[in-house]
C-alpha positions, 0 to 999 in steps of 0.5 A, a space after each residue: 398667728 394673725 387671723 384675718 378677722 375684724 376682731 383680730 385686726 381691731 386688736 392689732 390696731 389697738 396694739 399699734 395705737 398703744 405703741 404710738 402713744 409712747 412714741 414722741 419726738 422727745 427723749 422723755 414722755 409724760 406718764 399721765 398723757 400716755 396713760 390717758 391716750 392708751 385708755 382713751 377708748 375705755 375712758 368712761 370705765 377706766 380711772 387714771 390717777 397718779 402724779 406726773 412722771 417723766 418716762 425714759 424713751 425705753 419705758 415710754 415704748 414698753 409701758 403703753 403696750 403693757 397697759 393695752 394688754 391689761 385692758 384687752 385681758 380685762 375686756 375679754 375676762 374681767 371688769 371691762 368685759 362686764 361694763 364695770 370699772 378699772 383703776 390704773 394708778 402709779 407712784 414713784 418712791 425713791 427709785 421704785 416705780 409701782 403701777 397698780 391695776 385694780 378691777 372693781 367687779 360686782 356680782 361675781 363669785 366670792 374670792 377668798 385669799 389665805 
């Protein structure tokens, strides 16, 4: 449900801006330009890297919203909320697109994986 608070309005406005970043007048969108537009408000804390890729219209509608949601979650619970860094990168090998979101955090508890 949509709460009428300044924070809720700002979050809603951010989602709309992310969607708008993917909408253009052509049938394709440049991934780098779209990613830089979506991350612009966090630019000092988000490193964007990857080769230039043309996105289909369908992908250009969904990917900005997904990136915005990752940033919002990081701001609330992760590196961006602690004024630390995030790396957003991507690659395309054959027919496989890989988007990588890396949060660089320091000072938290040690996490071990098995």
